[in-house]
C-alpha positions in Angstrom: 79.8 123.7 75.6 82.0 124.8 78.5 80.4 127.8 80.2 82.2 128.0 83.5 85.7 128.4 85.0 87.3 126.6 87.8 90.2 128.4 89.5 93.0 126.7 91.5 95.3 128.9 93.5 97.3 129.6 96.7 99.3 132.4 98.1 101.6 132.5 101.2 101.2 135.9 102.6 100.5 137.0 106.2 96.9 138.0 106.9 96.0 140.0 110.0 92.8 139.0 111.7 92.5 136.0 109.3 89.4 134.5 111.0 87.4 137.6 110.3 88.9 137.8 106.8 87.6 134.3 106.1 84.0 135.3 107.1 84.2 138.4 105.0 85.7 136.6 102.0 82.9 134.0 102.2 80.3 136.7 101.8 82.3 138.2 98.9 82.4 134.9 97.1 78.7 134.3 97.6 78.0 137.8 96.2 79.7 136.7 93.0 77.7 133.5 92.8 80.9 131.4 93.2 81.1 127.9 94.7 84.1 126.2 96.0 86.4 125.6 98.9 88.9 128.1 100.4 91.1 127.7 103.4 92.3 130.9 105.1 95.1 131.0 107.7 97.4 133.6 109.2 99.9 132.4 106.6 97.7 132.9 103.5 95.1 131.5 101.1 94.5 128.1 99.5 91.5 127.8 97.3 89.5 126.2 94.4 86.5 128.2 93.3 84.2 127.8 90.3 81.6 130.0 88.6 80.9 132.0 85.4 83.8 133.5 83.5 82.7 137.0 84.5 82.5 136.1 88.2 85.8 134.3 88.1 87.5 137.3 86.4 86.1 139.7 89.0 87.4 137.4 91.7 90.9 137.2 90.2 91.0 140.9 89.7 89.9 141.6 93.3 92.5 139.2 94.7 95.3 140.6 92.6 94.3 144.1 93.6 95.2 143.3 97.3 98.9 143.9 97.7 99.1 140.8 99.9 98.0 138.5 97.1 99.2 140.4 94.0 101.5 137.5 92.9 98.8 134.8 93.2 99.1 132.4 90.3 95.7 131.2 89.2 95.3 128.0 87.2 92.2 128.3 85.1 90.2 125.4 83.7 87.1 125.7 81.5 84.4 123.4 82.6 80.9 122.4 81.5 79.4 122.9 84.9 80.5 124.3 88.3 82.9 122.0 90.1 81.3 122.4 93.5 77.8 122.6 94.9 78.3 125.0 97.8 80.7 127.8 98.8 82.9 127.2 101.8 85.6 129.5 103.2 87.1 128.4 106.5 89.8 129.6 108.9 92.4 127.1 109.9 95.8 127.1 111.5 97.6 126.4 108.2 96.6 126.4 104.6 98.3 123.1 104.3 98.8 121.1 107.4 102.6 120.6 107.8 102.4 117.9 110.5 104.9 120.0 112.6 104.2 120.7 116.3 105.5 124.2 115.6 104.6 125.2 112.0 106.7 128.3 112.4 109.8 126.1 112.1 109.5 126.7 108.3 108.4 129.8 106.4 107.6 129.3 102.7 107.8 133.1 102.2 111.5 133.0 103.2 113.0 129.6 102.1 111.7 126.9 99.7 113.1 124.8 96.9 114.1 126.5 93.7 111.0 127.0 91.5 111.0 125.2 88.1 108.7 126.2 85.3 107.0 123.3 83.6 109.5 123.1 80.6 112.4 123.4 83.0 111.0 120.5 85.1 110.5 118.4 81.9 114.1 119.0 80.8 115.6 118.0 84.2 113.4 115.2 85.4 115.1 112.3 83.5 118.7 113.2 84.4 120.8 110.6 86.3 121.5 113.0 89.2 117.8 113.8 89.7 115.1 112.2 91.9 111.5 113.2 91.1 109.5 113.1 94.4 105.7 113.0 94.7 104.7 114.7 98.0 101.0 113.8 97.7 98.9 111.2 99.5 98.4 107.5 98.5 95.0 108.0 96.9 96.4 110.9 94.8 99.5 109.2 93.4 97.7 105.9 93.0 95.5 107.4 90.3 98.3 109.3 88.5 102.0 110.2 88.9 105.1 111.0 86.9 106.9 108.2 85.3 109.6 106.8 87.7 108.6 109.1 90.5 109.4 108.2 94.1 106.1 108.0 96.1 105.5 108.0 99.8 103.1 105.8 101.8 101.1 108.5 103.4 97.4 109.0 103.9 97.7 112.8 104.5 100.4 115.4 103.9 100.8 116.0 107.6 102.6 112.6 107.7 105.3 113.9 105.3 107.8 115.1 108.0 107.9 111.5 109.4 108.9 110.1 106.0 111.9 112.4 105.4 114.3 110.0 106.9 113.3 107.4 104.3 114.6 109.7 101.7 118.1 110.0 103.1 119.6 107.9 100.3 118.8 110.7 97.9 120.7 113.5 99.8 123.4 113.6 97.1 120.8 114.0 94.3 118.8 116.9 93.0 115.3 116.5 94.5 112.4 117.7 92.2 109.2 117.8 94.2 105.8 118.1 92.7 102.1 118.1 93.8 98.7 119.1 92.3 99.0 122.9 92.2 102.3 123.6 94.0 101.2 124.4 97.5 102.3 121.3 99.2 105.8 121.6 97.6 106.3 125.0 99.2 106.3 123.3 102.6 107.7 119.9 101.5 110.8 121.6 99.9 111.2 123.8 103.0 111.1 120.7 105.2 113.7 118.9 103.1 116.1 121.9 103.2 115.6 122.1 107.0 116.5 118.3 107.2 119.8 118.8 105.4 118.9 118.3 101.7 120.9 120.9 99.8 119.7 120.7 96.2 115.9 120.9 96.3 113.5 122.1 93.5 109.7 122.3 93.1 107.4 122.2 90.1 105.9 125.7 90.0 102.2 125.5 89.5 102.2 121.7 90.0 100.8 119.0 87.8 98.0 121.3 86.6 100.3 123.9 85.2 102.6 121.2 83.8 99.7 119.8 81.8 98.7 123.2 80.4 102.2 124.4 79.5 104.2 121.2 78.8 101.5 118.9 77.5 101.7 116.7 80.5 104.4 114.5 79.0 105.3 111.4 81.1 102.6 112.0 83.7 100.9 108.6 83.9 97.3 108.3 84.7 95.1 111.2 85.8 95.6 114.0 88.3 93.5 114.0 91.4 91.7 117.3 92.1 89.8 118.4 95.2 86.4 119.2 93.6 83.5 117.3 92.0 85.5 116.4 89.0 87.7 114.2 91.2 90.3 113.5 88.5 91.3 115.4 85.3 93.3 114.5 82.2 96.8 116.0 82.1 98.9 114.2 79.5 98.2 115.1 75.8 101.6 113.7 74.6 101.9 110.0 75.8 98.9 109.3 78.0 98.4 106.0 79.8 96.4 104.7 82.7 97.9 103.3 85.9 95.1 103.0 88.4 93.2 99.8 88.8 89.9 98.8 90.3 90.1 97.7 93.9 87.7 94.8 93.3 88.5 93.3 89.9 91.9 94.8 89.0 90.9 96.3 85.6 92.3 99.7 84.7 90.1 102.4 86.0 90.7 105.9 87.4 87.2 106.3 88.7 87.4 107.4 92.4 84.5 107.0 94.9 83.9 107.0 98.6 82.7 103.8 100.2 78.9 103.8 100.8 79.5 102.6 104.3 79.7 106.0 106.2 81.8 104.5 109.0 84.3 103.3 106.4 84.1 106.1 103.8 87.4 105.0 102.2 88.3 106.9 99.1 89.3 104.3 96.5 89.3 103.3 92.9 86.4 101.2 91.6 85.3 100.6 88.0 81.6 101.3 87.1 80.7 97.6 86.8 82.0 96.8 90.3 80.4 100.0 91.6 77.0 98.6 90.8 77.9 95.1 91.8 79.3 96.2 95.2 76.6 98.9 95.6 79.4 101.5 96.1 81.2 99.6 98.8 84.8 98.6 99.0 84.1 95.1 100.6 81.2 92.8 101.2 81.4 93.6 104.9 80.7 97.2 104.1 77.7 96.1 101.9 76.2 94.6 105.0 76.5 97.7 107.2 73.1 98.9 108.4 73.8 102.6 107.7 75.0 102.0 104.2 74.1 105.0 102.0 72.1 104.5 98.8 74.4 104.2 95.8 73.4 106.3 92.7 76.4 105.4 90.5 78.6 108.4 91.6 79.9 107.4 95.0 79.7 111.1 95.9 77.9 112.0 99.1 77.2 115.7 99.9 77.8 117.0 103.4 75.2 119.5 104.7 77.1 122.8 105.3 76.8 124.6 108.7 76.0 128.3 108.8 78.8 130.7 109.6 78.7 131.8 113.2 79.7 135.4 113.0 79.0 136.1 116.7 81.5 133.3 117.7 84.1 134.7 115.2 83.7 138.2 116.7 84.2 136.9 120.2 87.3 135.0 119.2 88.7 138.0 117.4 88.0 140.3 120.4 89.7 137.7 122.7 92.8 137.5 120.5 93.1 141.3 120.3 92.8 141.6 124.1 95.5 139.0 124.5 97.8 140.7 122.1 97.3 144.0 123.7 98.1 142.5 127.2 101.2 140.9 125.9 102.5 144.1 124.5 101.9 146.1 127.7 
């Protein structure tokens, strides 16, 4: 029986004193008994949280009650157990690292690709004048992607700007971007427009929303998610599996981290090879003296560090002093 919710969401909206907001928001989430991972930046929020339905509803209502986040689109999954172990809420320079030296070159609150609802995306994606572009990293699109999608050889989204020139052959096409929940597309589509692409779209709500509202048709494999579930089913119409085990080549969408902590590569490995290789990607990693014990999951928990509120207060005071000086 599924007793918990997992919420996936983001919102681009300016947050004053975002570092202090992150610390306060962490305490609020903990007061509700939520677990998850939230990134807070001056430009907005990016989070996945999990908890009881009551706690999650309270969380959504509270976020929506803040005028800055009133339009936040929550994707809600019912799950059998919480999708995280701990609660993290961290301040960073961007809610999705753009890879730009000056992130202010683009502003998703002002210009992005045209948003397509799932059924609009499904209707457009197979047209001759359309290119479907996956803006996610290798390990994400290797385990699942839209049929005939163009994928990029990137290990992290911050590499996306360096790959735009490779897409120049598609400048006369309609570019339909997609990602897990929509957040990367906000910046990817803005970057494409900045680079001279004129007809750019994005799948609103990403793969997750497409699965819920359009049945996931033509999404091959599974969708990578950034919580303990690792991958989730999307396609209820014509499902197939595309990922293969790194070691034996059989079809498998089971993702693990290499048991060698100095490697820690995130890769696909079937259960049989997992036990045979003791959770390692190669025999060399199996011989590493610091190899972590393999328990069949390939999931290794990091020990969270406590929030340093004194340090945050000092940073905030320093920033306010600098701003005051610059305005005088």
